[in-house]
N, CA and C atoms as an extended XYZ file, in Angstrom:
441
Properties=species:S:1:pos:R:3:atomname:S:1:resname:S:1:resid:I:1 pbc="F F F"
N         0.833       -1.170        0.000 N   MET     1
C         0.000        0.000        0.000 CA  MET     1
C         0.876        1.230        0.000 C   MET     1
N         0.305        2.374       -0.141 N   ILE     2
C         1.059        3.614       -0.200 CA  ILE     2
C         1.721        3.863        1.139 C   ILE     2
N         2.999        4.250        1.082 N   GLY     3
C         3.702        4.598        2.290 CA  GLY     3
C         4.292        3.426        3.037 C   GLY     3
N         4.258        2.245        2.476 N   GLU     4
C         4.845        1.095        3.150 CA  GLU     4
C         6.355        1.240        3.128 C   GLU     4
N         6.980        0.829        4.194 N   SER     5
C         8.424        0.897        4.243 CA  SER     5
C         9.017       -0.268        3.477 C   SER     5
N        10.293       -0.106        3.142 N   SER     6
C        10.968       -1.192        2.441 CA  SER     6
C        11.386       -2.222        3.466 C   SER     6
N        10.637       -3.254        3.570 N   SER     7
C        10.912       -4.324        4.509 CA  SER     7
C        10.625       -5.638        3.816 C   SER     7
N        10.926       -6.748        4.465 N   PRO     8
C        10.638       -8.030        3.836 CA  PRO     8
C         9.186       -8.168        3.424 C   PRO     8
N         8.272       -7.516        4.141 N   SER     9
C         6.857       -7.638        3.787 CA  SER     9
C         6.536       -6.923        2.487 C   SER     9
N         7.388       -5.946        2.064 N   SER    10
C         7.096       -5.240        0.821 CA  SER    10
C         7.286       -6.148       -0.382 C   SER    10
N         8.111       -7.199       -0.264 N   SER    11
C         8.240       -8.142       -1.374 CA  SER    11
C         6.971       -8.965       -1.516 C   SER    11
N         6.318       -9.266       -0.397 N   THR    12
C         5.045       -9.978       -0.494 CA  THR    12
C         3.971       -9.068       -1.054 C   THR    12
N         4.104       -7.755       -0.822 N   SER    13
C         3.153       -6.807       -1.396 CA  SER    13
C         3.241       -6.836       -2.915 C   SER    13
N         4.459       -6.939       -3.450 N   THR    14
C         4.647       -7.028       -4.893 CA  THR    14
C         4.060       -8.323       -5.420 C   THR    14
N         4.262       -9.397       -4.696 N   ILE    15
C         3.703      -10.684       -5.115 CA  ILE    15
C         2.187      -10.610       -5.097 C   ILE    15
N         1.622      -10.012       -4.047 N   ASP    16
C         0.171       -9.881       -3.961 CA  ASP    16
C        -0.382       -9.076       -5.124 C   ASP    16
N         0.327       -8.019       -5.523 N   ALA    17
C        -0.136       -7.184       -6.634 CA  ALA    17
C        -0.145       -7.974       -7.931 C   ALA    17
N         0.917       -8.762       -8.176 N   SER    18
C         0.943       -9.541       -9.417 CA  SER    18
C        -0.089      -10.662       -9.366 C   SER    18
N        -0.301      -11.242       -8.188 N   GLU    19
C        -1.339      -12.270       -8.060 CA  GLU    19
C        -2.716      -11.668       -8.292 C   GLU    19
N        -2.911      -10.454       -7.798 N   SER    20
C        -4.188       -9.770       -7.993 CA  SER    20
C        -4.413       -9.474       -9.465 C   SER    20
N        -3.342       -9.043      -10.146 N   GLU    21
C        -3.438       -8.798      -11.588 CA  GLU    21
C        -3.810      -10.078      -12.313 C   GLU    21
N        -3.123      -11.175      -11.966 N   ASN    22
C        -3.431      -12.458      -12.592 CA  ASN    22
C        -4.846      -12.902      -12.258 C   ASN    22
N        -5.272      -12.679      -11.027 N   SER    23
C        -6.624      -13.068      -10.628 CA  SER    23
C        -7.668      -12.353      -11.466 C   SER    23
N        -7.484      -11.050      -11.659 N   SER    24
C        -8.469      -10.306      -12.451 CA  SER    24
C        -8.425      -10.738      -13.911 C   SER    24
N        -7.232      -11.064      -14.415 N   ASP    25
C        -7.126      -11.567      -15.794 CA  ASP    25
C        -7.833      -12.910      -15.934 C   ASP    25
N        -7.593      -13.800      -14.977 N   TYR    26
C        -8.238      -15.121      -15.021 CA  TYR    26
C        -9.750      -15.002      -14.862 C   TYR    26
N       -10.165      -14.130      -13.965 N   LEU    27
C       -11.590      -13.918      -13.744 CA  LEU    27
C       -12.265      -13.401      -15.017 C   LEU    27
N       -11.618      -12.450      -15.685 N   ALA    28
C       -12.164      -11.915      -16.942 CA  ALA    28
C       -12.209      -12.998      -18.012 C   ALA    28
N       -11.161      -13.801      -18.094 N   LEU    29
C       -11.121      -14.876      -19.087 CA  LEU    29
C       -12.238      -15.890      -18.836 C   LEU    29
N       -12.417      -16.272      -17.584 N   ILE    30
C       -13.483      -17.226      -17.237 CA  ILE    30
C       -14.847      -16.648      -17.613 C   ILE    30
N       -15.065      -15.373      -17.286 N   ALA    31
C       -16.350      -14.740      -17.596 CA  ALA    31
C       -16.578      -14.670      -19.104 C   ALA    31
N       -15.541      -14.293      -19.852 N   GLU    32
C       -15.677      -14.202      -21.311 CA  GLU    32
C       -15.960      -15.568      -21.932 C   GLU    32
N       -15.245      -16.590      -21.471 N   LEU    33
C       -15.473      -17.938      -22.011 CA  LEU    33
C       -16.866      -18.452      -21.647 C   LEU    33
N       -17.312      -18.137      -20.442 N   THR    34
C       -18.663      -18.540      -20.029 CA  THR    34
C       -19.708      -17.880      -20.920 C   THR    34
N       -19.553      -16.573      -21.156 N   LEU    35
C       -20.497      -15.870      -22.029 CA  LEU    35
C       -20.463      -16.425      -23.453 C   LEU    35
N       -19.269      -16.755      -23.910 N   GLN    36
C       -19.138      -17.335      -25.255 CA  GLN    36
C       -19.841      -18.694      -25.323 C   GLN    36
N       -19.660      -19.517      -24.310 N   ASP    37
C       -20.338      -20.822      -24.265 CA  ASP    37
C       -21.858      -20.653      -24.244 C   ASP    37
N       -22.338      -19.715      -23.461 N   ILE    38
C       -23.781      -19.476      -23.389 CA  ILE    38
C       -24.312      -19.028      -24.750 C   ILE    38
N       -23.574      -18.131      -25.407 N   ASP    39
C       -23.992      -17.683      -26.744 CA  ASP    39
C       -24.025      -18.846      -27.728 C   ASP    39
N       -22.997      -19.703      -27.685 N   ASP    40
C       -22.942      -20.862      -28.594 CA  ASP    40
C       -24.115      -21.810      -28.344 C   ASP    40
N       -24.379      -22.101      -27.089 N   ILE    41
C       -25.480      -23.018      -26.756 CA  ILE    41
C       -26.818      -22.394      -27.141 C   ILE    41
N       -26.987      -21.112      -26.839 N   SER    42
C       -28.242      -20.430      -27.179 CA  SER    42
C       -28.456      -20.393      -28.685 C   SER    42
N       -27.390      -20.179      -29.445 N   ALA    43
C       -27.503      -20.139      -30.908 CA  ALA    43
C       -27.890      -21.501      -31.461 C   ALA    43
N       -27.370      -22.567      -30.863 N   SER    44
C       -27.689      -23.910      -31.361 CA  SER    44
C       -29.116      -24.321      -30.999 C   SER    44
N       -29.696      -23.694      -29.977 N   ARG    45
C       -31.048      -24.053      -29.537 CA  ARG    45
C       -32.123      -23.171      -30.167 C   ARG    45
N       -31.739      -22.113      -30.846 N   LYS    46
C       -32.720      -21.184      -31.422 CA  LYS    46
C       -33.572      -21.881      -32.466 C   LYS    46
N       -34.826      -21.522      -32.465 N   GLY    47
C       -35.741      -22.036      -33.475 CA  GLY    47
C       -36.267      -23.425      -33.201 C   GLY    47
N       -35.882      -24.023      -32.074 N   LYS    48
C       -36.317      -25.391      -31.790 CA  LYS    48
C       -37.546      -25.436      -30.897 C   LYS    48
N       -38.002      -24.270      -30.447 N   GLY    49
C       -39.161      -24.267      -29.561 CA  GLY    49
C       -40.222      -23.315      -30.069 C   GLY    49
N       -41.353      -23.360      -29.439 N   ASN    50
C       -42.464      -22.483      -29.781 CA  ASN    50
C       -42.145      -21.077      -29.272 C   ASN    50
N       -42.297      -20.072      -30.127 N   ALA    51
C       -41.973      -18.694      -29.768 CA  ALA    51
C       -42.894      -18.162      -28.676 C   ALA    51
N       -44.096      -18.685      -28.597 N   LEU    52
C       -45.059      -18.209      -27.599 CA  LEU    52
C       -44.960      -18.957      -26.274 C   LEU    52
N       -44.223      -20.034      -26.252 N   ALA    53
C       -44.098      -20.850      -25.038 CA  ALA    53
C       -43.265      -20.105      -23.998 C   ALA    53
N       -43.587      -20.287      -22.728 N   PRO    54
C       -42.767      -19.652      -21.683 CA  PRO    54
C       -41.362      -20.258      -21.673 C   PRO    54
N       -40.424      -19.500      -21.086 N   LYS    55
C       -39.039      -19.980      -21.021 CA  LYS    55
C       -38.961      -21.243      -20.181 C   LYS    55
N       -38.096      -22.122      -20.620 N   SER    56
C       -37.881      -23.353      -19.858 CA  SER    56
C       -36.929      -23.066      -18.698 C   SER    56
N       -36.811      -24.031      -17.807 N   ASP    57
C       -35.876      -23.901      -16.683 CA  ASP    57
C       -34.451      -23.742      -17.192 C   ASP    57
N       -34.112      -24.459      -18.261 N   ASP    58
C       -32.773      -24.356      -18.844 CA  ASP    58
C       -32.504      -22.932      -19.331 C   ASP    58
N       -33.486      -22.342      -19.992 N   GLU    59
C       -33.300      -20.986      -20.513 CA  GLU    59
C       -33.153      -19.976      -19.367 C   GLU    59
N       -33.936      -20.140      -18.311 N   PHE    60
C       -33.781      -19.275      -17.136 CA  PHE    60
C       -32.392      -19.449      -16.522 C   PHE    60
N       -31.943      -20.683      -16.449 N   ALA    61
C       -30.617      -20.964      -15.882 CA  ALA    61
C       -29.525      -20.307      -16.724 C   ALA    61
N       -29.638      -20.398      -18.056 N   PHE    62
C       -28.648      -19.765      -18.930 CA  PHE    62
C       -28.689      -18.239      -18.790 C   PHE    62
N       -29.886      -17.678      -18.660 N   ASP    63
C       -30.002      -16.227      -18.476 CA  ASP    63
C       -29.329      -15.787      -17.174 C   ASP    63
N       -29.576      -16.536      -16.110 N   LEU    64
C       -28.957      -16.206      -14.821 CA  LEU    64
C       -27.441      -16.381      -14.863 C   LEU    64
N       -26.999      -17.439      -15.526 N   LEU    65
C       -25.559      -17.672      -15.653 CA  LEU    65
C       -24.903      -16.555      -16.466 C   LEU    65
N       -25.564      -16.118      -17.533 N   ALA    66
C       -25.028      -15.025      -18.348 CA  ALA    66
C       -24.958      -13.731      -17.533 C   ALA    66
N       -25.987      -13.477      -16.747 N   GLU    67
C       -25.993      -12.285      -15.897 CA  GLU    67
C       -24.846      -12.342      -14.889 C   GLU    67
N       -24.643      -13.495      -14.299 N   GLU    68
C       -23.546      -13.669      -13.334 CA  GLU    68
C       -22.186      -13.509      -14.018 C   GLU    68
N       -22.050      -14.049      -15.212 N   ALA    69
C       -20.783      -13.934      -15.948 CA  ALA    69
C       -20.502      -12.474      -16.311 C   ALA    69
N       -21.531      -11.729      -16.705 N   ARG    70
C       -21.337      -10.303      -17.007 CA  ARG    70
C       -20.916       -9.545      -15.743 C   ARG    70
N       -21.532       -9.870      -14.623 N   SER    71
C       -21.145       -9.234      -13.355 CA  SER    71
C       -19.694       -9.554      -13.011 C   SER    71
N       -19.305      -10.794      -13.238 N   MET    72
C       -17.932      -11.210      -12.966 CA  MET    72
C       -16.958      -10.469      -13.889 C   MET    72
N       -17.350      -10.268      -15.139 N   LEU    73
C       -16.509       -9.545      -16.094 CA  LEU    73
C       -16.344       -8.087      -15.656 C   LEU    73
N       -17.420       -7.451      -15.226 N   PHE    74
C       -17.332       -6.073      -14.733 CA  PHE    74
C       -16.453       -5.998      -13.486 C   PHE    74
N       -16.590       -6.974      -12.608 N   LEU    75
C       -15.756       -7.019      -11.409 CA  LEU    75
C       -14.278       -7.135      -11.783 C   LEU    75
N       -13.971       -8.008      -12.726 N   ALA    76
C       -12.581       -8.192      -13.157 CA  ALA    76
C       -12.025       -6.899      -13.745 C   ALA    76
N       -12.826       -6.206      -14.527 N   ARG    77
C       -12.375       -4.932      -15.110 CA  ARG    77
C       -12.168       -3.887      -14.018 C   ARG    77
N       -13.066       -3.857      -13.044 N   ASP    78
C       -12.913       -2.924      -11.925 CA  ASP    78
C       -11.660       -3.239      -11.110 C   ASP    78
N       -11.395       -4.525      -10.908 N   MET    79
C       -10.191       -4.927      -10.175 CA  MET    79
C        -8.937       -4.488      -10.924 C   MET    79
N        -8.927       -4.666      -12.240 N   ALA    80
C        -7.772       -4.263      -13.045 CA  ALA    80
C        -7.588       -2.748      -12.988 C   ALA    80
N        -8.682       -2.008      -13.043 N   PHE    81
C        -8.608       -0.551      -12.966 CA  PHE    81
C        -8.081       -0.105      -11.601 C   PHE    81
N        -8.588       -0.711      -10.542 N   ALA    82
C        -8.132       -0.372       -9.192 CA  ALA    82
C        -6.644       -0.688       -9.022 C   ALA    82
N        -6.207       -1.814       -9.571 N   GLN    83
C        -4.792       -2.172       -9.490 CA  GLN    83
C        -3.941       -1.168      -10.260 C   GLN    83
N        -4.441       -0.725      -11.402 N   SER    84
C        -3.734        0.272      -12.195 CA  SER    84
C        -3.593        1.583      -11.422 C   SER    84
N        -4.659        2.000      -10.760 N   LEU    85
C        -4.593        3.214       -9.938 CA  LEU    85
C        -3.600        3.053       -8.793 C   LEU    85
N        -3.625        1.900       -8.145 N   ASP    86
C        -2.695        1.649       -7.046 CA  ASP    86
C        -1.250        1.678       -7.540 C   ASP    86
N        -0.998        1.079       -8.693 N   ASP    87
C         0.351        1.095       -9.265 CA  ASP    87
C         0.805        2.523       -9.560 C   ASP    87
N        -0.099        3.337      -10.107 N   ALA    88
C         0.244        4.727      -10.410 CA  ALA    88
C         0.545        5.503       -9.133 C   ALA    88
N        -0.257        5.281       -8.098 N   LEU    89
C        -0.011        5.962       -6.828 CA  LEU    89
C         1.307        5.515       -6.209 C   LEU    89
N         1.608        4.240       -6.314 N   GLN    90
C         2.884        3.741       -5.793 CA  GLN    90
C         4.053        4.408       -6.520 C   GLN    90
N         3.933        4.523       -7.838 N   ALA    91
C         5.010        5.116       -8.631 CA  ALA    91
C         5.188        6.597       -8.293 C   ALA    91
N         4.102        7.282       -7.997 N   ASP    92
C         4.158        8.718       -7.738 CA  ASP    92
C         4.318        9.065       -6.265 C   ASP    92
N         4.360        8.080       -5.400 N   TYR    93
C         4.369        8.333       -3.964 CA  TYR    93
C         5.530        9.233       -3.535 C   TYR    93
N         6.727        8.912       -3.951 N   GLU    94
C         7.894        9.703       -3.548 CA  GLU    94
C         7.798       11.131       -4.072 C   GLU    94
N         7.345       11.291       -5.299 N   ILE    95
C         7.199       12.631       -5.879 CA  ILE    95
C         6.171       13.429       -5.081 C   ILE    95
N         5.066       12.788       -4.745 N   LEU    96
C         4.027       13.466       -3.972 CA  LEU    96
C         4.526       13.833       -2.572 C   LEU    96
N         5.304       12.958       -1.960 N   GLN    97
C         5.862       13.250       -0.634 CA  GLN    97
C         6.804       14.448       -0.709 C   GLN    97
N         7.659       14.492       -1.723 N   GLU    98
C         8.598       15.602       -1.872 CA  GLU    98
C         7.850       16.911       -2.119 C   GLU    98
N         6.817       16.876       -2.931 N   ALA    99
C         6.014       18.076       -3.181 CA  ALA    99
C         5.331       18.533       -1.896 C   ALA    99
N         4.862       17.592       -1.104 N   SER   100
C         4.225       17.926        0.164 CA  SER   100
C         5.229       18.577        1.113 C   SER   100
N         6.444       18.034        1.164 N   ARG   101
C         7.488       18.621        2.014 CA  ARG   101
C         7.821       20.036        1.555 C   ARG   101
N         7.940       20.232        0.239 N   ALA   102
C         8.255       21.556       -0.299 CA  ALA   102
C         7.139       22.552        0.028 C   ALA   102
N         5.894       22.124       -0.063 N   ASP   103
C         4.765       22.991        0.286 CA  ASP   103
C         4.810       23.376        1.760 C   ASP   103
N         5.143       22.429        2.611 N   GLU   104
C         5.214       22.697        4.048 CA  GLU   104
C         6.329       23.695        4.353 C   GLU   104
N         7.475       23.534        3.716 N   VAL   105
C         8.588       24.467        3.919 CA  VAL   105
C         8.188       25.858        3.433 C   VAL   105
N         7.537       25.936        2.274 N   ALA   106
C         7.104       27.232        1.743 CA  ALA   106
C         6.095       27.893        2.678 C   ALA   106
N         5.188       27.112        3.244 N   ARG   107
C         4.202       27.655        4.177 CA  ARG   107
C         4.888       28.208        5.425 C   ARG   107
N         5.840       27.457        5.952 N   CYS   108
C         6.561       27.909        7.149 CA  CYS   108
C         7.390       29.155        6.849 C   CYS   108
N         8.009       29.193        5.669 N   ASP   109
C         8.778       30.379        5.273 CA  ASP   109
C         7.873       31.607        5.190 C   ASP   109
N         6.690       31.419        4.651 N   ARG   110
C         5.741       32.535        4.527 CA  ARG   110
C         5.308       33.013        5.909 C   ARG   110
N         5.009       32.090        6.810 N   GLU   111
C         4.640       32.472        8.182 CA  GLU   111
C         5.772       33.255        8.847 C   GLU   111
N         6.994       32.808        8.626 N   TYR   112
C         8.164       33.459        9.209 CA  TYR   112
C         8.312       34.875        8.651 C   TYR   112
N         8.173       35.006        7.329 N   ALA   113
C         8.309       36.317        6.692 CA  ALA   113
C         7.203       37.267        7.154 C   ALA   113
N         5.976       36.773        7.255 N   LEU   114
C         4.873       37.620        7.726 CA  LEU   114
C         5.108       38.077        9.164 C   LEU   114
N         5.606       37.188       10.001 N   ALA   115
C         5.886       37.549       11.394 CA  ALA   115
C         6.946       38.641       11.454 C   ALA   115
N         7.993       38.518       10.661 N   LEU   116
C         9.039       39.543       10.640 CA  LEU   116
C         8.494       40.863       10.118 C   LEU   116
N         7.686       40.804        9.077 N   GLN   117
C         7.127       42.014        8.475 CA  GLN   117
C         6.208       42.740        9.456 C   GLN   117
N         5.460       41.992       10.239 N   GLU   118
C         4.512       42.581       11.182 CA  GLU   118
C         5.144       42.885       12.539 C   GLU   118
N         6.420       42.606       12.686 N   GLY   119
C         7.109       42.905       13.933 CA  GLY   119
C         6.831       41.916       15.048 C   GLY   119
N         6.259       40.788       14.730 N   ARG   120
C         5.997       39.747       15.722 CA  ARG   120
C         7.224       38.856       15.834 C   ARG   120
N         7.342       38.159       16.953 N   PRO   121
C         8.437       37.186       17.022 CA  PRO   121
C         8.168       36.062       16.014 C   PRO   121
N         9.208       35.579       15.378 N   PRO   122
C         9.007       34.518       14.377 CA  PRO   122
C         8.514       33.234       15.033 C   PRO   122
N         7.785       32.439       14.281 N   PRO   123
C         7.317       31.157       14.832 CA  PRO   123
C         8.503       30.257       15.163 C   PRO   123
N         8.292       29.394       16.136 N   SER   124
C         9.366       28.480       16.529 CA  SER   124
C         9.511       27.360       15.505 C   SER   124
N        10.613       26.642       15.624 N   THR   125
C        10.845       25.495       14.744 CA  THR   125
C         9.798       24.442       15.030 C   THR   125
N         9.225       23.867       13.980 N   ARG   126
C         8.206       22.831       14.132 CA  ARG   126
C         8.609       21.624       13.304 C   ARG   126
N         8.181       20.506       13.801 N   MET   127
C         8.362       19.265       13.051 CA  MET   127
C         6.987       18.824       12.597 C   MET   127
N         6.681       19.045       11.337 N   GLU   128
C         5.410       18.611       10.781 CA  GLU   128
C         5.702       17.834        9.515 C   GLU   128
N         5.158       16.671        9.465 N   SER   129
C         5.307       15.820        8.277 CA  SER   129
C         6.773       15.577        7.954 C   SER   129
N         7.579       15.339        8.998 N   ASP   130
C         9.005       15.065        8.824 CA  ASP   130
C         9.748       16.234        8.187 C   ASP   130
N         9.269       17.457        8.381 N   VAL   131
C         9.933       18.630        7.832 CA  VAL   131
C        10.446       19.447        8.998 C   VAL   131
N        11.741       19.683        9.018 N   ALA   132
C        12.315       20.531       10.041 CA  ALA   132
C        12.519       21.911        9.435 C   ALA   132
N        11.888       22.903       10.028 N   VAL   133
C        12.045       24.262        9.539 CA  VAL   133
C        13.097       24.919       10.414 C   VAL   133
N        14.221       25.316        9.830 N   PRO   134
C        15.292       25.885       10.639 CA  PRO   134
C        14.882       27.235       11.222 C   PRO   134
N        15.357       27.498       12.438 N   VAL   135
C        15.114       28.790       13.071 CA  VAL   135
C        16.254       29.702       12.657 C   VAL   135
N        15.892       30.841       12.124 N   VAL   136
C        16.887       31.814       11.687 CA  VAL   136
C        16.901       32.940       12.701 C   VAL   136
N        18.092       33.456       12.994 N   ASP   137
C        18.213       34.555       13.934 CA  ASP   137
C        17.423       35.738       13.391 C   ASP   137
N        16.452       36.204       14.171 N   SER   138
C        15.581       37.273       13.687 CA  SER   138
C        16.162       38.662       13.917 C   SER   138
N        17.257       38.743       14.650 N   SER   139
C        17.836       40.067       14.869 CA  SER   139
C        18.648       40.464       13.640 C   SER   139
N        18.306       41.594       13.036 N   PRO   140
C        19.015       42.005       11.823 CA  PRO   140
C        20.440       42.424       12.153 C   PRO   140
N        21.339       42.204       11.202 N   SER   141
C        22.736       42.569       11.419 CA  SER   141
C        22.911       44.082       11.362 C   SER   141
N        22.058       44.748       10.628 N   THR   142
C        22.077       46.210       10.609 CA  THR   142
C        20.719       46.695       11.092 C   THR   142
N        20.689       47.735       11.864 N   PRO   143
C        19.400       48.214       12.358 CA  PRO   143
C        18.511       48.676       11.205 C   PRO   143
N        17.233       48.407       11.360 N   ILE   144
C        16.267       48.829       10.348 CA  ILE   144
C        15.630       50.114       10.849 C   ILE   144
N        15.700       51.129       10.009 N   SER   145
C        15.100       52.395       10.422 CA  SER   145
C        13.651       52.441        9.970 C   SER   145
N        12.774       52.956       10.825 N   PRO   146
C        11.367       53.047       10.427 CA  PRO   146
C        11.190       54.067        9.317 C   PRO   146
N        10.252       53.842        8.465 N   LYS   147
C        10.023       54.737        7.336 CA  LYS   147
C         8.929       55.696        7.629 C   LYS   147
């Protein structure tokens, strides 16, 4: 998952991801083959019964099986999409963390500058999101004359 440390368990995470990918591929294949079989059987049975007769138990069973196979196919596609999103987030995780750190530093710098501009004491050093904001000596080396 996102933010996992590099430990022995992260290798099992990679295995789980590839197994999940294979599972969704196999699930989609099974669903597609099932739908194909149902279509083949239905095509071979067409025209052999009375058009006005109610559906037989076999026809109801095939309809339900086809509905289940379509649901399974949609599930497999959703699983593949979710895995794709997870892979993209994993790939971008470090970049997103660095951008977050840079935003935090910029925010702290702005707070510090505003405090100096308004004559307030600068904010203290804070540790937020693993970002250390250095404390800079707020006393100017040359006196600032009021305007």
